[in-house]
N, C-alpha and C positions, 0 to 999 in steps of 0.2 A: 650419152652412153650409163645413166642413169641405173640401170638394171646391172653393168657388166660387174665380173668376178672371178675371182679365179677359180680354174675349176681343180688342180692339186696342188692338195696344202704341203708343197716346196718350198721353202725359203734360205736364202742367204744364211751361215753361221753371225756373221760379225756385221755391224750396223755399219759400213761400208756399201756408198751407190750403189759400185759395178767395176766392170774389172778391166772397164778400158785402158786404164793408164797402166796400168803390171802391163795388159797384152800388148802395148804400145811396145814396151819398154825390152817386153823376151823377143818378139818380131824381129827390134832391132840386135838383137845380143843374138839372136839366130844367123839374119843376114851378115852381120858381122863374120860369124863364124865360116858361114860358108864360103864370103869374099876370101878370106885369110889362105881357109883350104885350098881354094882353089887357086891364087894365088904362088901356096908352094906347091902345089903338085899330091897336097895328102889326098884323105880321104874326107872327104864333109863329115859332122860329127849327126850323126839319127836325130830325125826332128821331136821323134819324144825327149829329148834330152832338155827340148826350154818347155815354157810355159805353162809347167805342172801346177796343177790347178790348185791342191795342196798347198803350195807354197804361194801363192794369191792373198790380196786383199780382202779379198771371201771368205775365204778360206774352202772351200766349197758348199755343197747346202747339206739342209739335210730335212727331211718327212716329221710335219709337228705334228704331234700329239696333242691330247685336249683339248684345250679350247681355240679349234681350226676359224671359228666366224670371226676373229678378229686381222687374221692370217688371210682370208678369203676376201676381206674389202679390199676395193683397189683405190 
């Protein structure tokens, strides 16, 4: 794949490699909250309450302007 390259110049804002650990933590928190709600008989929380990407390790993504050649290389 010597000629492969990204098609769209969108990249993560920080230098974190991935959001995997953040997603694992948030899904664990969500499952725990749902389990507690079922045990107490209350309404479970809305799924959008957990895993907000703007609070994650990567802190979202952005469109890169300017020198896109360096970003498009894999």
